[in-house]
C-alpha positions in Angstrom: 110.3 100.5 96.0 112.7 100.9 98.8 111.4 102.4 102.2 113.8 105.2 102.1 112.2 106.1 98.6 108.9 106.2 100.0 110.0 108.5 102.7 111.8 110.6 100.3 108.7 110.9 98.0 106.2 111.2 100.9 104.2 114.2 99.9 100.4 115.0 100.8 98.8 113.6 97.5 95.7 115.7 97.3 94.6 114.6 93.5 93.7 111.2 93.3 92.0 108.8 90.6 88.5 108.5 91.7 87.7 105.9 89.1 90.4 103.4 90.2 89.4 101.6 93.7 92.1 100.6 96.1 92.5 96.9 96.9 91.6 96.0 100.4 94.5 94.2 101.1 96.4 97.3 100.4 94.4 99.0 103.1 95.0 95.9 105.4 98.8 96.6 105.0 98.4 100.2 106.1 96.2 98.9 109.2 98.7 96.3 109.8 101.6 98.8 110.1 99.5 101.0 112.2 98.7 98.1 114.5 102.6 97.3 115.3 103.7 100.8 115.9 105.3 101.7 119.0 102.6 102.7 121.8 103.1 103.6 125.4 102.2 100.7 127.7 101.3 98.7 125.0 98.0 100.2 125.0 97.2 100.2 121.3 94.7 102.8 121.6 94.6 103.8 117.9 91.8 102.8 116.0 90.3 103.4 112.3 86.9 103.3 110.6 87.7 102.5 106.9 85.2 103.7 104.6 85.0 102.8 100.8 83.3 105.5 98.8 81.6 102.6 96.5 80.7 100.4 99.1 79.8 102.4 102.3 76.2 103.2 103.4 75.1 106.6 102.2 74.9 108.0 105.8 78.3 107.0 106.7 79.3 108.9 103.6 77.4 111.9 104.5 79.3 111.8 107.8 82.7 112.6 106.3 83.6 116.2 107.0 83.5 117.4 103.3 83.4 121.3 104.3 86.9 120.8 105.5 88.1 118.0 103.1 86.4 119.6 100.0 87.0 117.9 96.6 89.6 115.6 98.3 86.9 113.6 100.2 84.7 113.8 97.1 87.3 112.2 95.1 89.0 109.7 97.4 88.0 106.0 96.7 88.9 105.5 100.5 88.8 107.6 103.5 90.2 106.4 107.0 88.7 108.1 110.0 91.5 107.6 112.6 90.3 107.9 116.2 91.7 107.1 119.9 89.9 105.0 122.0 90.4 106.2 125.6 88.9 103.2 127.2 92.2 101.2 126.2 93.8 102.6 129.4 91.4 100.8 131.5 93.4 97.6 130.4 96.7 98.8 131.5 97.4 96.1 134.0 96.8 93.5 131.4 98.7 95.0 128.7 102.0 95.9 130.8 101.5 92.2 132.1 101.9 91.3 128.4 105.2 93.3 128.0 106.6 91.6 131.0 105.7 88.1 129.9 107.5 88.6 126.4 110.5 90.1 128.0 109.9 93.7 127.0 109.7 95.2 130.4 111.7 94.3 133.4 114.3 91.8 134.3 115.2 89.2 136.8 113.0 86.9 139.1 111.1 89.9 140.8 110.1 91.7 137.6 106.4 90.6 137.9 106.2 91.8 141.8 107.9 95.0 140.7 105.0 95.3 138.0 102.3 94.5 140.3 103.6 96.7 143.1 104.7 99.8 141.1 103.4 100.2 137.6 100.0 98.5 137.8 98.9 100.6 140.8 100.5 103.9 139.4 98.3 103.5 136.2 95.1 102.7 138.2 95.7 105.8 140.3 96.0 108.0 137.1 92.6 107.1 136.1 91.1 109.3 133.8 94.2 111.6 133.6 95.7 109.2 131.1 92.7 109.5 128.8 93.1 113.2 128.5 94.7 114.5 124.9 98.4 114.3 125.2 100.7 111.1 125.1 97.9 109.0 123.6 97.7 111.2 120.6 101.5 111.3 120.1 101.8 107.4 119.9 98.6 107.5 117.6 100.5 109.8 115.3 103.3 107.3 115.1 100.9 104.7 114.0 99.3 106.9 111.4 102.7 107.6 110.1 103.8 104.0 109.7 100.4 103.5 107.7 101.1 106.5 105.6 104.6 105.2 104.5 103.0 101.8 103.9 100.6 103.4 101.5 103.5 105.0 99.5 105.4 101.8 99.6 102.3 100.3 97.7 101.9 103.1 95.2 99.1 105.1 96.8 98.7 108.3 97.7 97.2 109.8 100.8 96.5 113.2 102.5 95.5 113.7 106.1 92.8 116.3 106.7 91.4 117.8 109.9 87.9 119.1 110.6 86.7 122.0 112.5 84.3 120.0 114.7 85.7 116.5 115.1 82.9 115.8 118.0 80.3 116.3 115.5 82.0 114.1 112.9 82.6 111.3 115.8 78.9 111.4 116.5 77.8 111.3 112.9 80.1 108.2 112.3 78.5 106.5 115.2 81.7 106.2 117.3 81.4 105.7 121.0 81.7 108.8 123.4 85.0 107.3 124.8 86.5 108.0 121.4 88.0 111.1 119.9 88.6 111.6 116.3 92.0 112.5 115.4 92.3 113.0 111.6 90.7 111.8 108.4 93.0 110.1 105.6 92.1 110.0 101.8 93.7 107.3 100.2 93.8 106.4 96.4 96.0 106.0 93.4 97.7 109.4 92.8 96.5 111.5 89.7 99.4 113.9 90.1 103.2 113.0 90.0 104.8 111.7 92.9 106.8 114.9 93.3 103.5 116.8 93.9 105.0 119.9 92.7 108.5 119.4 94.6 109.8 119.8 98.3 107.3 121.9 100.1 108.7 124.7 102.0 109.7 124.3 105.8 111.1 126.6 108.3 114.8 126.6 108.5 116.6 123.7 110.1 118.1 125.6 112.9 115.1 127.3 113.9 113.6 123.8 114.7 116.2 121.7 116.5 118.8 122.4 119.5 121.7 120.7 120.9 122.6 120.3 124.6 120.7 123.6 125.4 117.6 125.7 124.1 119.6 128.5 122.9 122.2 126.4 120.8 120.8 125.4 117.2 121.5 121.9 116.2 124.6 122.1 113.7 123.4 121.3 110.0 126.4 119.6 108.2 126.0 120.4 104.5 127.4 117.0 103.5 124.5 115.1 105.2 122.2 117.4 103.4 123.9 116.5 100.1 123.7 112.8 100.7 120.0 113.2 101.6 119.5 115.0 98.4 121.5 112.3 96.6 119.3 109.6 98.0 116.0 111.7 97.0 115.0 112.1 100.7 115.1 115.9 99.9 114.0 116.8 96.5 114.0 119.8 94.4 112.2 122.8 96.1 108.7 123.6 95.0 107.3 124.7 92.8 108.7 122.7 90.0 108.7 124.6 86.6 105.8 122.5 85.2 103.6 122.6 88.5 101.2 125.2 87.4 100.5 123.3 84.1 100.0 120.0 86.1 97.5 121.7 88.3 95.5 123.0 85.5 95.3 119.8 83.8 94.3 118.1 87.2 91.4 120.7 87.7 89.9 120.1 84.0 90.5 116.3 84.1 88.8 115.9 87.6 86.2 118.3 86.9 87.5 120.8 89.7 87.2 124.0 87.7 86.2 127.0 89.9 86.8 125.0 93.1 89.1 126.4 95.6 92.3 124.2 96.6 91.4 123.4 100.1 
């Protein structure tokens, strides 16, 4: 499967096959994709706790945010708890030196002096400020997105879930207090079709993006949209004609009758 197909078919797959385990090598591929994602200052503050439903201790399974995840958590063969390790910023100097050594930052004979006299002291002065929610979460999101695309490349389905009390989940999972839970991600083989009902509704393009000024919407070229549709990156709008029938089938097959579609 080409990457562009995976991007085009990328939907939150909420219905997974509970009886089909996910190979660890595929989960590793997701984690490898997350590890090499861009991250400011080379910090690599994105971390993950992988939970296998059939292998993990019961106390770990009980820590999952099932009131929010609902049936998705219960059915998923694997759940990944993505979190940020804020303590990673304590090693800013070391991580920045690596960037200089590999030629990613600076140039010339004085690049090391400029690093030690400018960037390293700057990060040291910011201290706990850079540990606060913000830039770190943005770059962690890039890693999670790359892991998600890798999952779809490998024929898996995923859905990222939030929780009303991430701090409580962090504690129940035994994560250090220097960490913040970001999202939990269900992973498994899809029980539903890749279209998952079709292209989900989104706000109009012109409302979301601007060009050269806030009051100037970015012009949307119809020819570009048509090309994306031909490539499968934009699909038929939801709901597809057979979606309700598929949902009824899934609810019966997965014994979800009477449960809400959270």
